[in-house]
C-alpha positions as CSV (number, residue, x, y, z in Angstrom):
1,X,30.2,-45.8,63.9
2,X,30.0,-47.0,60.2
3,X,29.3,-50.5,61.7
4,X,26.5,-52.4,59.9
5,X,23.2,-52.2,61.9
6,X,21.9,-55.0,63.4
7,X,17.9,-56.6,61.9
8,X,15.2,-57.8,63.7
9,X,14.8,-61.7,62.7
10,X,11.9,-61.3,60.7
11,X,13.3,-58.7,58.4
12,X,16.5,-60.6,58.3
13,X,14.4,-63.6,57.3
14,X,12.8,-61.7,54.5
15,X,16.2,-60.3,52.9
16,X,17.7,-64.1,53.1
17,X,14.5,-65.3,51.1
18,X,14.9,-62.2,49.0
19,X,18.4,-63.2,48.1
20,X,18.1,-66.6,47.5
21,X,15.6,-65.9,45.1
22,X,18.0,-63.7,43.2
23,X,20.6,-66.5,43.1
24,X,18.1,-68.5,41.8
25,X,17.5,-66.9,38.9
26,X,20.9,-65.9,38.4
27,X,22.2,-69.7,38.8
28,X,22.0,-70.4,35.0
29,X,23.7,-67.2,33.9
30,X,27.6,-66.7,33.1
31,X,29.6,-64.1,34.7
32,X,32.5,-62.6,33.0
33,X,34.5,-59.7,34.6
34,X,31.3,-58.6,36.5
35,X,29.0,-58.5,33.8
36,X,26.5,-61.1,32.9
37,X,26.7,-62.6,29.7
38,X,23.7,-64.9,28.2
39,X,23.5,-66.7,24.8
40,X,20.8,-65.4,22.4
41,X,18.5,-67.7,21.3
42,X,17.1,-66.5,17.5
43,X,13.8,-66.6,16.8
44,X,12.7,-66.8,20.4
45,X,11.4,-63.2,21.9
46,X,12.5,-62.0,25.5
47,X,9.1,-62.1,27.1
48,X,9.2,-66.1,25.8
49,X,12.6,-66.5,27.3
50,X,12.1,-65.0,30.4
51,X,9.3,-64.8,32.4
52,X,9.2,-62.0,35.1
53,X,7.7,-59.1,36.8
54,X,9.0,-55.5,37.3
55,X,10.8,-55.0,40.3
56,X,11.1,-52.2,42.6
57,X,13.7,-51.4,45.2
58,X,13.3,-52.8,48.5
59,X,14.1,-50.1,51.4
60,X,15.9,-52.6,53.6
61,X,18.4,-53.8,50.7
62,X,19.5,-50.3,49.9
63,X,20.0,-49.4,53.4
64,X,21.9,-52.4,53.8
65,X,24.0,-51.3,50.4
66,X,24.6,-47.8,52.3
67,X,25.8,-49.6,55.4
68,X,28.6,-51.5,53.8
69,X,29.5,-48.6,51.7
70,X,30.4,-46.4,54.7
71,X,32.2,-49.5,56.6
72,X,35.0,-49.0,54.0
73,X,37.1,-46.3,55.2
74,X,38.2,-45.6,51.8
75,X,34.6,-44.7,50.6
76,X,33.8,-42.6,53.7
77,X,37.2,-40.6,52.6
78,X,35.6,-40.5,48.8
79,X,32.4,-39.2,50.3
80,X,34.2,-36.1,52.1
81,X,36.1,-35.2,49.1
82,X,33.4,-36.1,46.4
83,X,30.5,-34.4,48.0
84,X,32.2,-31.2,48.2
85,X,33.7,-30.4,45.2
86,X,33.6,-31.1,41.3
87,X,34.4,-34.8,41.1
88,X,36.7,-33.9,38.0
89,X,38.7,-31.9,40.0
90,X,39.1,-34.3,42.8
91,X,40.0,-37.4,40.7
92,X,42.3,-35.2,38.4
93,X,45.3,-37.0,37.7
94,X,48.6,-35.1,37.9
95,X,50.7,-37.6,36.2
96,X,48.5,-37.2,32.9
97,X,48.7,-33.7,33.0
98,X,52.2,-33.7,33.0
99,X,52.8,-36.3,30.5
100,X,51.1,-34.5,28.0
101,X,53.6,-31.6,27.4
102,X,53.5,-29.4,24.3
103,X,56.5,-30.6,22.7
104,X,55.5,-31.6,18.8
105,X,58.3,-32.6,16.2
106,X,56.2,-32.0,13.2
107,X,54.5,-28.4,13.3
108,X,53.2,-26.2,10.6
109,X,55.5,-23.2,10.1
110,X,52.4,-20.5,10.9
111,X,49.7,-21.2,13.2
112,X,47.6,-17.8,12.9
113,X,47.0,-15.4,16.0
114,X,45.4,-14.6,18.2
115,X,43.5,-17.6,20.0
116,X,40.0,-16.8,19.0
117,X,36.8,-16.8,21.5
118,X,33.6,-17.9,20.5
119,X,31.9,-17.0,23.7
120,X,28.7,-18.0,24.9
121,X,27.5,-19.6,21.5
122,X,27.9,-22.9,19.5
123,X,29.9,-21.4,16.7
124,X,32.6,-23.4,17.4
125,X,32.6,-24.8,13.7
126,X,32.9,-21.1,12.3
127,X,35.7,-20.4,14.0
128,X,37.8,-23.6,13.2
129,X,37.2,-22.9,9.6
130,X,38.1,-19.3,9.7
131,X,41.2,-20.0,11.5
132,X,41.7,-22.5,8.5
133,X,41.1,-20.0,5.8
134,X,43.1,-17.0,7.8
135,X,46.5,-18.5,7.7
136,X,47.1,-17.9,4.0
137,X,45.3,-14.4,4.0
138,X,47.8,-13.2,6.9
139,X,50.9,-14.2,5.0
140,X,49.5,-13.1,2.0
141,X,48.8,-9.6,3.7
142,X,52.0,-9.5,6.0
143,X,49.8,-9.7,9.5
144,X,50.7,-11.0,12.8
145,X,47.3,-11.1,14.0
146,X,44.2,-11.3,12.2
147,X,40.3,-12.8,12.6
148,X,37.8,-13.4,9.6
149,X,34.4,-12.3,10.5
150,X,32.6,-15.4,12.5
151,X,29.6,-13.0,12.7
152,X,28.9,-12.5,9.1
153,X,28.7,-16.3,8.2
154,X,27.0,-16.8,11.5
155,X,24.2,-14.1,10.3
156,X,23.5,-15.9,7.1
157,X,23.6,-19.1,8.5
158,X,20.7,-18.5,10.9
159,X,18.8,-16.9,7.8
160,X,19.4,-20.0,5.4
161,X,18.9,-22.5,8.4
162,X,15.8,-21.0,8.9
163,X,14.3,-20.9,5.2
164,X,16.1,-24.6,4.9
165,X,13.9,-25.4,8.0
166,X,10.3,-24.3,6.6
167,X,11.0,-25.7,3.1
168,X,11.7,-29.2,5.2
169,X,8.7,-28.3,7.1
170,X,6.5,-28.1,3.4
171,X,8.1,-30.9,2.4
172,X,6.9,-33.2,5.1
173,X,3.3,-31.6,5.9
174,X,1.9,-35.1,4.6
175,X,3.4,-36.6,7.4
176,X,1.9,-36.6,11.0
177,X,3.3,-34.2,13.5
178,X,3.8,-37.3,16.0
179,X,6.5,-38.7,13.0
180,X,9.8,-38.9,14.2
181,X,11.3,-37.1,11.6
182,X,9.0,-33.8,11.7
183,X,9.7,-33.7,15.8
184,X,13.2,-34.1,14.8
185,X,12.7,-31.1,12.6
186,X,11.1,-29.1,15.3
187,X,13.7,-30.3,17.9
188,X,16.5,-28.0,16.9
189,X,15.6,-25.5,13.8
190,X,18.4,-23.6,14.1
191,X,21.2,-24.8,15.9
192,X,24.4,-22.6,16.1
193,X,26.4,-25.9,15.1
194,X,27.6,-27.1,11.7
195,X,29.4,-28.9,9.4
196,X,32.5,-28.1,7.0
197,X,30.1,-28.7,3.9
198,X,28.1,-26.0,5.7
199,X,30.8,-23.6,5.7
200,X,31.6,-24.0,2.2
201,X,27.8,-23.6,1.3
202,X,28.1,-20.2,3.2
203,X,31.3,-19.2,1.9
204,X,30.6,-19.7,-1.4
205,X,27.3,-17.9,-1.4
206,X,28.2,-15.2,0.6
207,X,32.2,-15.0,0.8
208,X,34.2,-13.5,3.5
209,X,35.1,-10.3,5.1
210,X,37.5,-9.1,7.9
211,X,36.4,-9.2,11.5
212,X,37.0,-5.5,11.4
213,X,34.2,-4.7,9.1
214,X,31.6,-7.0,11.2
215,X,32.2,-7.6,14.5
216,X,30.9,-9.6,17.1
217,X,27.6,-8.1,18.6
218,X,26.3,-9.0,22.3
219,X,23.9,-11.3,20.5
220,X,26.6,-13.2,18.4
221,X,28.7,-13.7,21.3
222,X,25.9,-14.7,23.6
223,X,23.1,-16.6,21.0
224,X,20.8,-18.1,23.7
225,X,18.1,-15.4,23.5
226,X,17.9,-14.9,19.7
227,X,17.8,-18.7,19.3
228,X,14.8,-18.8,21.5
229,X,12.8,-15.9,19.7
230,X,13.6,-17.3,16.6
231,X,12.8,-21.0,17.6
232,X,9.5,-19.9,18.7
233,X,9.1,-18.0,15.5
234,X,9.6,-20.9,13.6
235,X,7.7,-23.2,15.4
236,X,4.6,-21.2,14.9
237,X,5.3,-20.9,11.0
238,X,5.6,-24.6,10.9
239,X,2.2,-25.0,12.1
240,X,1.0,-22.3,9.8
241,X,2.9,-23.9,6.7
242,X,1.3,-27.0,7.7
243,X,-2.1,-26.5,7.7
244,X,-1.6,-24.3,4.7
245,X,-0.1,-27.2,2.7
246,X,-2.7,-29.7,3.7
247,X,-5.6,-27.6,2.8
248,X,-7.2,-28.1,-0.9
249,X,-7.6,-24.6,-1.3
250,X,-4.3,-23.3,-1.0
251,X,-2.5,-22.6,-4.0
252,X,1.5,-22.9,-4.8
253,X,1.6,-18.8,-4.7
254,X,0.0,-18.6,-1.5
255,X,2.5,-20.9,0.0
256,X,5.3,-19.0,-1.2
257,X,4.1,-15.7,-0.2
258,X,3.3,-16.8,3.4
259,X,6.7,-18.5,3.8
260,X,8.3,-14.8,2.4
261,X,6.6,-13.1,4.9
262,X,7.7,-15.4,7.6
263,X,11.4,-15.0,6.2
264,X,11.2,-11.2,6.4
265,X,10.2,-11.3,9.7
266,X,13.4,-13.5,10.7
267,X,15.9,-11.3,8.8
268,X,14.3,-8.3,10.8
269,X,15.1,-10.1,13.9
270,X,18.6,-11.2,13.0
271,X,19.3,-7.6,11.7
272,X,18.0,-6.0,14.8
273,X,20.2,-8.2,17.1
274,X,23.2,-8.8,15.2
275,X,23.4,-5.8,12.9
276,X,23.0,-5.6,9.1
277,X,26.1,-7.4,7.5
278,X,27.7,-5.9,4.5
279,X,26.3,-7.2,1.3
280,X,27.9,-10.0,-0.3
281,X,28.2,-8.2,-3.8
282,X,29.1,-4.6,-2.8
283,X,32.7,-3.5,-2.3
284,X,34.3,-3.0,1.0
285,X,37.4,-1.1,2.0
286,X,39.6,-2.6,4.5
287,X,42.2,-0.5,6.4
288,X,45.2,-2.4,8.1
289,X,48.6,-1.9,9.6
290,X,50.7,-4.8,8.3
291,X,53.2,-6.0,11.2
292,X,56.1,-4.4,9.5
293,X,53.9,-1.0,10.5
294,X,52.8,-0.2,7.1
295,X,49.1,1.3,6.2
296,X,47.4,-0.7,3.7
297,X,44.2,-0.6,2.3
298,X,42.2,-3.5,0.3
299,X,39.0,-2.8,-1.8
300,X,37.1,-5.8,-2.3
301,X,33.8,-7.6,-2.3
302,X,33.1,-10.3,0.2
303,X,33.0,-12.7,-2.8
304,X,36.1,-11.7,-4.4
305,X,37.8,-11.6,-1.1
306,X,36.9,-15.3,-0.5
307,X,38.0,-16.7,-3.8
308,X,41.5,-14.7,-3.2
309,X,42.5,-16.9,-0.3
310,X,45.8,-17.7,-1.8
311,X,49.3,-18.6,-0.5
312,X,51.9,-20.3,-2.5
313,X,53.4,-21.1,0.7
314,X,50.7,-22.8,2.4
315,X,48.8,-24.1,-1.1
316,X,45.5,-22.8,0.4
317,X,43.3,-21.3,-2.6
318,X,39.3,-21.0,-2.8
319,X,39.6,-24.4,-5.2
320,X,41.4,-26.1,-2.5
321,X,38.8,-25.1,0.0
322,X,36.3,-26.4,-2.3
323,X,37.6,-29.8,-3.0
324,X,38.6,-30.6,0.6
325,X,36.6,-33.7,1.9
326,X,35.5,-34.9,5.4
327,X,36.9,-38.1,6.5
328,X,34.9,-39.7,9.4
329,X,35.6,-42.6,11.8
330,X,32.4,-44.4,12.2
331,X,33.2,-47.8,13.4
332,X,29.3,-48.6,12.8
333,X,30.0,-48.6,9.4
334,X,32.2,-50.3,6.9
335,X,35.3,-48.4,6.2
336,X,35.7,-47.0,2.8
337,X,31.9,-46.1,2.6
338,X,29.8,-43.2,1.8
339,X,27.9,-41.9,4.3
340,X,25.2,-38.7,4.2
341,X,22.8,-37.6,6.4
342,X,19.0,-36.9,5.2
343,X,17.9,-33.2,5.2
344,X,21.0,-32.2,7.4
345,X,22.2,-28.7,5.6
346,X,21.8,-24.9,5.9
347,X,21.3,-23.7,2.5
348,X,18.7,-25.0,-0.1
349,X,20.1,-26.4,-3.2
350,X,23.6,-26.2,-1.8
351,X,26.4,-29.0,-0.9
352,X,24.8,-32.0,1.2
353,X,26.8,-33.3,4.2
354,X,29.2,-36.0,3.0
355,X,31.6,-38.4,4.8
356,X,34.1,-40.9,3.9
357,X,34.1,-43.8,6.8
358,X,37.8,-44.9,7.4
359,X,39.4,-46.4,9.9
360,X,41.7,-44.4,12.6
361,X,44.9,-45.0,10.9
362,X,44.0,-43.6,7.6
363,X,42.3,-40.8,9.3
364,X,45.6,-40.1,11.3
365,X,47.7,-40.6,8.1
366,X,45.8,-37.8,6.5
367,X,46.5,-35.7,9.2
368,X,49.8,-36.0,9.7
369,X,50.1,-35.5,5.7
370,X,48.5,-32.4,5.8
371,X,50.5,-31.0,8.8
372,X,53.7,-32.1,7.4
373,X,52.7,-29.9,4.3
374,X,52.5,-26.8,6.6
375,X,48.1,-26.8,6.5
376,X,46.2,-27.0,9.5
377,X,43.5,-29.4,10.0
378,X,39.7,-28.9,10.5
379,X,38.5,-31.9,13.1
380,X,35.2,-32.8,15.2
381,X,35.1,-34.5,18.4
382,X,33.3,-34.9,21.7
383,X,35.5,-32.7,23.5
384,X,33.9,-32.9,26.9
385,X,34.6,-36.8,27.6
386,X,38.2,-36.9,29.6
387,X,39.0,-33.4,28.8
388,X,40.7,-30.7,31.7
389,X,39.7,-27.3,30.5
390,X,42.2,-25.4,33.1
391,X,45.5,-27.5,31.6
392,X,43.7,-27.8,28.3
393,X,44.6,-32.0,28.5
394,X,42.6,-34.4,26.4
395,X,43.6,-37.7,27.6
396,X,41.9,-41.1,28.7
397,X,44.2,-41.0,31.9
398,X,43.2,-37.7,33.1
399,X,40.6,-38.1,35.6
400,X,40.7,-41.7,37.3
401,X,36.8,-42.4,38.2
402,X,37.6,-46.0,39.2
403,X,39.7,-45.0,41.9
404,X,36.7,-42.5,42.9
405,X,33.7,-44.8,42.2
406,X,35.4,-48.2,42.3
407,X,33.6,-48.6,38.7
408,X,35.0,-47.9,34.9
409,X,33.2,-45.0,33.7
410,X,32.2,-47.0,30.3
411,X,33.0,-50.5,31.0
412,X,32.5,-52.7,28.0
413,X,31.1,-49.7,25.9
414,X,33.7,-49.2,22.7
415,X,33.3,-46.3,20.2
416,X,30.4,-47.9,18.2
417,X,28.1,-49.1,21.0
418,X,28.8,-45.3,22.8
419,X,27.8,-44.2,19.3
420,X,24.3,-46.3,18.9
421,X,23.4,-45.3,23.1
422,X,24.0,-41.9,22.7
423,X,26.7,-41.8,25.1
424,X,29.1,-39.9,22.2
425,X,28.8,-37.8,19.5
426,X,30.6,-34.8,17.7
427,X,30.2,-32.0,19.8
428,X,33.1,-29.6,19.1
429,X,35.4,-28.6,16.5
430,X,38.9,-27.3,16.5
431,X,42.0,-27.0,14.6
432,X,45.0,-29.2,14.5
433,X,48.5,-27.5,14.0
434,X,51.0,-29.8,15.4
435,X,51.5,-33.9,15.9
436,X,54.6,-35.6,18.0
437,X,55.7,-38.8,16.3
438,X,58.1,-41.2,17.8
439,X,60.6,-43.2,16.1
440,X,58.8,-45.7,15.1
441,X,56.6,-43.3,13.3
442,X,53.4,-43.6,15.3
443,X,51.8,-40.6,16.6
444,X,51.7,-39.8,20.3
445,X,49.9,-36.6,21.2
446,X,48.4,-33.8,18.7
447,X,48.7,-29.9,19.3
448,X,44.9,-28.2,19.2
449,X,43.9,-24.7,18.5
450,X,40.9,-24.2,20.3
451,X,38.2,-21.4,20.1
452,X,37.4,-20.7,24.1
453,X,40.0,-17.5,24.5
454,X,43.4,-17.7,26.1
455,X,42.3,-18.2,29.6
456,X,41.6,-22.1,29.6
457,X,44.3,-24.6,28.2
458,X,47.7,-23.4,27.7
459,X,47.1,-19.7,26.8
460,X,44.3,-21.2,24.9
461,X,46.1,-24.6,23.0
462,X,45.3,-27.8,24.3
463,X,47.1,-31.2,23.9
464,X,45.5,-34.5,23.0
465,X,46.8,-37.8,23.2
466,X,46.6,-40.2,20.4
467,X,44.2,-42.4,22.6
468,X,42.0,-40.1,22.9
469,X,41.9,-39.0,19.5
470,X,41.1,-42.7,18.5
471,X,38.3,-43.1,21.0
472,X,36.6,-39.4,20.7
473,X,37.6,-37.8,17.4
474,X,35.5,-38.6,14.7
475,X,36.4,-36.2,11.5
476,X,39.0,-34.7,10.1
477,X,38.8,-32.3,6.7
478,X,41.5,-33.0,4.4
479,X,43.1,-32.1,1.3
480,X,42.3,-35.2,-1.4
481,X,45.7,-35.0,-2.4
482,X,47.1,-36.4,0.8
483,X,44.5,-39.6,0.3
484,X,45.1,-42.8,-1.4
485,X,43.3,-43.4,-4.5
486,X,41.0,-45.9,-2.7
487,X,40.0,-43.6,-0.3
488,X,39.6,-40.6,-2.9
489,X,37.5,-43.4,-5.4
490,X,34.8,-43.9,-2.2
491,X,32.9,-40.3,-3.4
492,X,32.2,-42.2,-6.1
493,X,29.9,-44.7,-4.4
494,X,26.3,-44.7,-3.5
495,X,26.1,-43.1,-0.2
496,X,24.8,-44.8,3.0
497,X,22.0,-42.3,4.0
498,X,21.6,-41.9,7.7
499,X,18.2,-40.4,9.3
500,X,18.7,-36.8,10.6
501,X,18.4,-38.0,14.2
502,X,21.6,-40.3,13.7
503,X,24.4,-39.2,16.0
504,X,26.5,-38.1,12.3
505,X,23.9,-35.6,12.1
506,X,25.5,-34.1,15.4
507,X,26.4,-30.4,14.6
508,X,29.9,-29.2,15.8
């Protein structure tokens, strides 16, 4: 049992001939660390250098692979374990979880509460940003628990993104429907995700309200159905607007009136599923009880409420929020370059997406400076990689894939290569509230406030190793006063404009 099966002589001869041919083709190639490396010849095409035909898989050879694989007792044990459970559970490394303790020597004095929960939606960027904003408001109003309404921003973001999409469709009507840009626009018209600059646009235009005045509806917590309804309508509208735009008889007035009717229909869908939001300019009355038990009332408008984010202890104000900048680490581009993404946004006429590209050392230094000043940090990462939800540990050693499969998960792919081939991108926004620094001043691990509720991690809190940050953190939003002049001066440079489908166009 488990021994390699014998083959008849003709079959053995065929396999031997095949293996000989393969070896002859590989003789001129150089092997290092189990990979094949070849020197590129500039000016000579692949087809000119290598003459080959597509090769199928030989059944006899694959059977031989399986026979050899199962002859190893370790592989038989791995088969039993990995085929009957989630491989991540089987390959989780206990020592990594033990090493990543929630112990930090640099911590903001007030982290805010409660742990928020975005439920079955992609609103992490709205939760992360409002978790940053709420800290000053909680100190201002003497609260021990408080949330801003994420659903309020979500409503206006969906409406604005729909309008943004339709305007892009009109602007690209002269391009073929098969063009990559048009197809990218159609692929994801109103993603739940977003970026810091989009948060700024929403708060600047619509303000903020306490969650008590506009709580989550079922469709805010579980957004897939309304997304599918609106996306279906937007794609229908796109065909109509493209046809109108390309018709010589269409006037500007007709085009605008048609789009206006479409937007009224989107507004109707959103209102009926999310509920009518407060007016940004009308006064609301917020009645609450502070942590000393006093009943209090605040009368304001969403605009005024957003302008009054202030707390001397945290030096957070509406002007501070407006001036914050996004640092990114994108090793495909030179450090200290300015990046932007074409046609990425949510509000027509709003602020575009802008990133200052820096090395990881600069990004970390800025994060540490923010935390030392008592300020939380909005950051974007690829949260699904080497991340264990139950314990809330993000660590490159948390899963031992090599033990289970005898292969390295990424091999020769570095951070830049993972971006280039689509293996990694910003997928999730969270908040940094603490860091542990060793005696030499090197960062060791980071405390992360997530928005997946208290049922994951350490009652909703995650811990991120410094090495994980190097590989899978892409963005941190910081106050420019914590940046060197050479970094701030990048904002005056001409940006490198990336296409909409670039990984830096991913929405957290």
